[in-house]
C-alpha positions, 0 to 999 in steps of 0.5 A: 422806410424810416430814417434813423435820426442822428444823435446830436452830441456835445463834448465838454472839455477839450484836453487830450482825452476830450479831443479823443472823444470828439475825434471818435464821435465825428467818425461814428455812424448815426452820431452828429458831433454837434457842439464843443466846449472848452474855456480856451477859445483858441483850443476850441477853434482849433478842434472845431475847425478841424472837425467842422463843428459850428456850435462852440461854447466857452461856458458849458452852461450855454451848451447844456441850455442848447435844446439841439444837444441830446448827449454830452461827453464830459472829459474835463478835469476830475475835480470839475466832474461833479458840478458839470455832470449834475448840471448836465443831468438836471438839464435832461441831457444824456451823459457819458462821464469820463472816468474817474467819476469824481475825486470823492465817494460823496461826489460820486453819490451826488452824481448818482442821485442826480442821475436817478432823478434825471430823464437822461441816461448816465454812463461812466466811460469804462471803455474796457468793457467794450474791448472784444477780448474783454467781452469774450473773457466775460462770456467765458466766465458767465458760461463757466468755461474757465471755472470759478474766479478765486484771484485776479491780478492786473498790471499796466505798463504805462509809458513814462510820457503819460505818467509825467503828463497825467499822474501829477494830477491823479494817481496811477490807480485813479487814472488807469488802474481804475479800468482794471478795478472796474473789470475785476468787479464786472468779472466777479 
């Protein structure tokens, strides 16, 4: 009987959502949360100590140079996504890039170009597609059980706390509405 080799995963960026990535990866079967990276040593040690991660980096280039890392989550500020994602893809890592992908269309195109030339797989973190309610809706649409889509509407009820902490950096559409836009494109 063959044993499945754990996928060795690193997380770049340990803000609120980077920590969410790390917490979830640490609990997943067949995944080893193998490395963490953030520019802030105190934050790095806090999260790494809690999750028992020994490989700790304050420079993402060093993490990308580590041959023991198979995949990276990039959960940094949107303005850092282009450079880090391109570097990660060029290093041959598989990449899960937190949404929004990048601040400009030109940046997104550069990332996609790097992904096309990379041996690594690339995915943007449109996590709503994996919600069972959403996959059931997608299946119903594909099977024609609910008729033709002629219009779609979305509404998000975000807490004031989230808005105050995040929406100064990026718009509500880029921060959360992007999930709804992604689902609308996927459904149609």
